[in-house]
C-alpha positions in Angstrom: 68.5 116.1 106.0 68.2 119.8 106.6 71.4 121.6 107.7 70.0 122.4 111.2 69.1 118.8 111.8 72.6 117.6 110.5 74.3 120.0 113.0 72.0 118.7 115.8 72.9 115.1 114.9 76.6 116.0 115.1 76.1 117.6 118.5 74.1 114.5 119.6 76.8 112.2 118.5 79.3 114.2 120.5 77.1 114.0 123.6 76.9 110.2 123.3 80.7 110.0 122.9 81.3 112.3 125.8 79.1 110.2 128.0 81.2 107.1 127.0 84.5 108.9 127.7 83.3 110.2 131.1 82.3 106.7 132.0 85.8 105.5 131.4 85.0 103.8 128.0 83.4 100.6 129.4 83.6 98.4 126.3 80.6 96.2 126.0 78.4 98.3 128.3 74.8 99.0 127.1 73.8 102.7 126.6 70.1 102.0 126.0 67.7 101.1 123.3 66.9 103.5 120.4 63.8 104.7 122.1 65.5 105.2 125.5 68.3 107.2 123.8 65.7 109.3 121.9 63.9 110.2 125.1 67.0 110.8 127.1 68.7 113.0 124.5 65.4 114.7 123.6 65.8 114.5 119.8 63.7 113.1 117.0 64.1 109.6 115.7 65.7 110.8 112.4 68.2 113.0 114.2 69.2 110.2 116.6 69.7 107.8 113.7 71.9 110.3 111.9 73.9 110.7 115.2 74.2 106.9 115.5 75.7 106.7 112.0 78.5 109.0 113.2 79.0 107.2 116.5 79.3 103.9 114.8 81.6 105.4 112.2 83.8 106.7 115.0 83.8 103.2 116.4 82.6 104.5 119.8 79.6 102.3 119.9 77.6 99.9 117.8 73.8 99.3 117.5 72.7 95.8 118.0 69.3 94.6 116.6 66.8 92.1 117.9 66.3 90.8 121.4 68.6 92.5 123.9 69.5 95.1 121.3 70.5 98.6 121.7 73.6 100.8 121.6 76.7 99.1 123.1 80.1 100.7 123.7 82.9 99.4 121.5 86.7 99.7 121.3 87.5 102.3 118.7 90.3 102.1 116.2 92.1 104.9 114.3 91.4 103.5 110.8 88.7 105.8 109.5 90.4 109.0 110.8 93.8 107.8 109.5 92.4 107.2 106.1 90.8 110.6 106.0 94.0 112.4 107.2 96.2 110.5 104.7 94.0 111.5 101.7 93.6 115.1 103.0 97.4 115.5 103.2 97.9 114.0 99.7 95.3 116.3 98.2 96.8 119.3 99.9 100.1 118.8 98.0 102.1 117.5 101.0 105.7 117.0 99.8 108.2 114.3 100.6 110.3 117.0 102.4 107.3 117.8 104.7 107.0 114.1 105.6 110.7 113.7 106.3 110.7 116.8 108.5 107.8 115.5 110.6 109.6 112.2 111.1 112.8 114.0 112.0 111.0 115.7 114.9 109.1 112.6 116.1 111.2 109.5 115.6 114.0 110.6 118.0 111.4 111.3 120.6 110.1 107.7 120.1 113.6 106.3 120.4 114.1 108.2 123.7 110.7 107.0 125.0 111.5 103.4 124.0 114.8 103.6 126.0 112.8 104.7 129.1 110.1 102.1 128.8 111.6 98.9 127.1 111.2 95.7 129.1 113.7 92.8 128.9 111.2 90.6 127.1 111.1 93.2 124.2 114.9 93.1 123.6 115.3 90.0 121.5 112.7 91.0 119.0 114.0 94.5 118.7 117.6 93.3 118.2 116.4 91.0 115.5 115.1 94.0 113.5 118.6 95.3 113.0 119.1 92.7 110.2 115.8 91.0 109.5 115.9 87.4 108.3 116.6 87.0 104.6 118.3 90.4 104.3 122.0 90.3 103.5 124.5 92.6 105.2 125.0 95.8 103.2 122.0 95.1 101.0 119.5 97.8 100.0 117.2 98.4 102.9 113.8 96.6 102.8 111.1 99.3 103.2 108.5 97.0 105.0 111.2 95.8 107.5 112.1 99.5 108.1 108.4 100.2 108.7 108.2 97.5 111.4 111.3 98.8 113.1 110.1 102.4 113.3 106.6 101.3 114.3 108.1 99.2 117.1 109.9 102.2 118.5 106.6 104.0 118.5 104.9 101.2 120.4 107.8 100.8 122.9 107.8 104.6 123.6 104.6 104.1 125.7 103.2 107.3 124.2 99.9 106.6 122.3 100.0 110.0 120.6 103.5 109.4 119.3 102.6 105.9 118.2 99.6 107.0 116.3 101.4 109.9 114.5 104.2 107.6 113.5 101.6 105.1 112.1 100.3 107.9 109.9 103.8 108.9 108.8 104.7 105.3 108.0 101.5 104.9 105.9 102.3 108.1 104.0 106.0 107.0 103.5 104.8 103.7 102.1 102.5 105.5 99.6 105.4 107.7 98.4 108.0 104.9 98.5 106.3 102.4 96.3 109.0 101.4 93.8 111.7 103.2 95.8 114.5 101.6 97.8 117.0 102.9 100.2 120.4 102.3 98.5 123.1 99.8 99.5 125.1 102.6 101.2 122.0 103.7 103.1 120.7 107.2 103.8 123.5 107.9 106.3 126.4 106.9 104.2 126.7 103.4 105.7 124.8 100.1 105.8 121.4 100.8 107.2 121.7 98.0 109.7 124.7 99.9 111.4 122.5 102.9 112.0 119.7 100.8 113.3 122.1 98.9 115.5 123.2 102.1 117.2 119.6 103.1 117.9 118.7 99.6 119.2 121.7 99.3 121.5 121.1 102.7 123.0 117.4 101.8 123.6 118.4 98.4 125.1 120.9 100.2 127.4 118.1 102.6 128.6 120.2 105.5 127.3 117.5 107.9 126.2 119.9 110.7 125.3 122.0 108.5 123.0 118.9 106.8 121.5 117.5 110.2 120.6 120.9 111.3 119.2 121.3 108.2 117.1 117.8 108.4 115.7 118.3 112.1 115.0 121.5 111.3 113.0 119.7 108.6 111.1 116.8 110.8 110.2 119.1 113.7 109.2 120.8 111.2 106.9 117.4 110.3 105.5 116.7 114.0 104.8 120.0 114.4 103.0 119.4 111.2 101.1 115.9 112.4 99.9 117.3 115.9 99.1 119.8 114.4 96.7 117.3 112.3 94.8 115.2 113.5 91.8 112.0 112.8 93.8 113.0 115.3 96.5 110.4 117.9 95.3 107.7 115.4 94.6 104.3 115.8 96.2 102.7 112.7 97.6 100.6 110.9 95.0 97.0 111.9 94.9 95.7 109.1 92.7 96.2 106.3 95.2 93.1 104.7 96.7 92.4 105.1 100.4 93.7 102.4 102.7 91.1 99.6 102.9 88.6 99.7 105.8 88.9 97.1 108.6 86.9 93.9 108.3 84.3 95.2 110.8 83.2 98.1 108.5 79.6 98.5 107.6 78.4 98.4 104.0 77.8 102.2 104.1 81.4 102.7 105.2 82.7 100.6 102.3 80.5 102.6 99.9 81.8 105.9 101.4 85.4 104.7 100.8 84.6 103.7 97.3 83.1 107.1 96.5 86.0 108.8 98.3 88.4 106.9 96.0 86.5 107.9 92.9 86.8 111.6 94.0 90.5 111.2 94.5 90.9 109.4 91.2 89.1 112.4 89.5 91.6 114.8 91.0 89.1 116.0 93.7 87.1 118.3 91.4 85.3 120.5 93.9 81.8 121.5 92.8 81.4 118.6 90.3 78.3 116.5 90.6 78.8 112.7 91.0 75.2 111.9 90.3 71.7 112.2 91.6 70.5 110.0 94.4 68.6 107.8 91.8 71.7 107.6 89.6 73.9 106.6 92.5 71.4 104.0 93.7 71.5 102.4 90.2 75.3 102.7 89.9 76.2 101.1 93.2 73.3 98.7 93.6 72.6 99.5 97.3 69.6 100.4 99.3 68.5 104.0 99.8 69.3 103.6 103.5 72.9 102.4 102.8 73.5 105.2 100.3 72.2 107.9 102.7 74.4 106.6 105.5 77.4 106.7 103.1 76.5 110.3 102.1 76.4 111.3 105.8 79.9 109.9 106.3 81.1 111.7 103.2 79.5 115.0 104.4 81.1 114.5 107.8 84.5 114.3 106.2 83.9 117.2 103.8 84.3 114.9 100.8 80.9 115.5 99.2 77.5 116.9 100.0 74.0 116.1 98.8 72.4 119.1 97.1 68.6 119.3 97.1 66.4 120.6 94.3 65.9 120.1 90.6 69.6 120.4 89.8 70.8 118.6 92.9 72.9 115.6 93.5 76.0 114.5 95.3 78.6 117.3 94.8 82.3 117.2 95.6 83.4 119.7 98.3 86.7 121.2 99.3 88.5 118.9 101.7 88.6 119.9 105.3 90.2 117.9 108.1 88.3 118.9 111.2 86.2 115.7 111.4 89.3 113.5 111.1 91.1 115.7 113.7 88.2 115.2 116.1 88.1 111.4 115.4 91.9 111.2 116.2 91.4 113.0 119.4 88.5 110.7 120.3 90.6 107.6 119.7 93.5 109.0 121.8 91.0 109.8 124.5 90.1 106.1 124.4 93.8 105.1 124.5 94.1 107.2 127.7 96.7 109.6 126.3 98.0 111.5 129.3 98.7 115.2 129.6 102.4 114.2 129.8 102.1 112.3 126.5 100.5 115.4 124.8 103.1 117.8 126.3 106.0 115.7 124.9 104.6 115.4 121.4 103.3 119.0 121.3 106.8 120.3 122.2 108.4 118.3 119.4 105.8 119.4 116.8 105.9 123.1 117.8 109.7 123.1 117.7 109.6 121.7 114.2 107.2 124.4 113.1 109.3 127.0 114.9 112.5 126.0 113.0 110.6 126.3 109.7 109.2 129.8 110.7 112.8 130.9 111.5 113.8 129.9 108.0 110.9 131.8 106.4 110.8 134.8 108.6 111.8 137.2 105.8 108.8 136.2 103.6 106.3 139.1 103.6 103.3 137.1 104.7 105.2 135.5 107.6 106.7 138.8 108.6 103.3 140.5 108.7 101.8 137.7 110.8 104.7 137.8 113.3 104.5 141.6 113.7 100.7 141.2 114.3 101.4 138.6 117.1 103.9 141.1 118.7 101.4 143.9 118.4 98.6 141.8 120.0 100.9 140.9 122.9 101.4 144.6 123.6 97.7 145.6 123.2 96.2 145.7 126.7 92.7 146.1 125.2 92.9 143.0 122.9 90.6 140.1 123.7 91.2 137.6 120.9 93.3 134.6 121.8 96.5 134.1 119.7 97.6 130.5 119.5 100.7 128.9 118.1 98.5 126.8 115.9 97.6 129.9 113.9 101.3 131.0 113.6 102.4 127.4 112.8 100.2 127.5 109.6 102.8 129.8 108.2 105.5 127.2 108.6 104.3 125.6 105.4 104.4 122.0 106.7 100.9 120.6 106.5 101.8 117.4 108.4 103.1 119.2 111.4 100.3 121.7 111.3 97.7 118.9 111.2 99.4 117.0 114.1 99.4 120.3 116.1 95.6 120.6 115.5 95.1 117.1 116.9 97.1 117.6 120.1 95.4 121.0 120.5 91.9 119.4 120.2 92.9 116.7 122.8 94.4 119.3 125.1 91.1 121.3 124.9 89.2 118.1 125.9 91.4 117.7 128.9 91.0 121.4 129.8 87.2 121.2 129.6 87.3 118.1 131.9 89.5 120.0 134.4 87.1 123.0 134.4 84.2 120.6 135.0 86.0 119.0 137.8 87.0 122.3 139.3 83.5 123.6 139.2 82.2 120.4 140.9 84.9 120.6 143.6 85.0 124.3 144.1 88.5 124.6 142.7 89.5 128.1 141.5 93.0 127.4 140.2 92.1 126.4 136.7 92.6 129.6 134.5 89.5 131.0 132.8 89.3 131.8 129.1 90.1 135.5 129.5 93.2 134.8 131.5 94.3 132.1 129.0 93.8 134.5 126.1 95.9 137.2 127.8 98.7 134.8 128.6 98.8 133.2 125.2 99.0 136.6 123.4 101.9 137.6 125.6 103.7 134.2 125.3 103.5 133.9 121.5 104.2 137.6 121.0 107.6 137.1 122.8 108.3 134.1 120.6 107.4 136.1 117.5 109.8 138.8 118.6 112.7 136.3 118.8 111.8 134.8 115.4 111.8 138.3 113.8 115.2 139.0 115.3 116.5 135.7 113.9 117.4 134.5 117.4 116.8 130.8 117.1 118.1 129.8 120.5 116.0 132.4 122.3 112.9 131.5 120.3 113.3 127.8 121.2 114.0 128.7 124.9 110.8 130.8 125.1 108.7 128.1 123.4 109.9 125.4 125.7 109.6 127.5 128.8 106.1 128.7 127.9 104.9 125.2 127.1 106.2 124.0 130.5 104.5 127.0 132.2 101.2 126.3 130.4 101.4 122.7 131.5 102.0 123.7 135.1 99.2 126.3 135.0 96.6 124.0 133.6 97.6 120.6 135.2 
């Protein structure tokens, strides 16, 4: 498909998904037949079908064939986006220390949230996770049992953003920890069940402060434990296959994952040809329609692209996470992540990035960027918007940076909805783009000043205060 048509198909998919979101995500509701959609959206049949490939891949809707057929709203899952993000982070050289740092920022927040939201019916199951059946006291920790414990805290937190991010972190930990075990003494110098028990009892008591503190101590112990091991500097493995698709996946999605895994196994050789369309059809034994749908999914995730012409074929591209970020935001939109959910997670992620920036402030590249942020804040004629996401890139933690991109994308969706509501209701209090740009330059310039001065407390104070002010201004 020509590049212009591919972009139009992507915009059309976004229009369909926006309609679904604005309607409150009515699972099972019909959106129209293919012909009705083509007329309403004013696109060609080929563009519409390309758009529907993406809508189905995002699990936003599914096309039914035959009598009573058409496009029907479905309940999305995070599987495709999670798989893409995991493989992107592995390819990008994400280290174990990056992973532990992200968990250190988010797991205490989950414990505190669980303390605020736990119901009495949840207590017996949570207490049973302190020492799972079959595990002896003081024995090396069982990684799967630890996963269930941490995932449960994420679920009990009541924050879908936090729950999803912890799911990704647990998946990444599992891919690193294959063959690893937490020792008998545990990562905090004591049996692991003792550390878990302190977290659990604080959660059960509804003591959010103590739950956060206990989880922080535990994760700091994990960080020390990892730092003392030979694997501390290891990057996450890049030769592992992608997590398997769910049972509802289409044949084209299964093929896309298969090709994706082959790219990973080859070391992601950007620019290398995987074969012509004819060769790929023979290799995989699928129809042309299935192959082309799979290629569209691979192109959407910047895994590979089909080159045309005599020397064309499916070529590996440089990985890029924007499609996965957008899919995560779409899923969280469906899960009705609130602005309060976003604010809580965004603060934790930005504080994690800020601490890393403080540690790296003397590095020339970081110093230059911080001085540029300060200068932009003082320039009355500047028009470009400075965001913390740009500054956070310098922190060097790809996990936290990617999470920040996701919450920023979802916050942008909320802001666009607010502006649409404000325009419809004649509201004037939602800040316009120029005002937001001016305020963000000033805000992050002041944070950069504190970082350059090495004043960690002041930098954290300004970040927290400015996030709270932004929340109050926008919502």
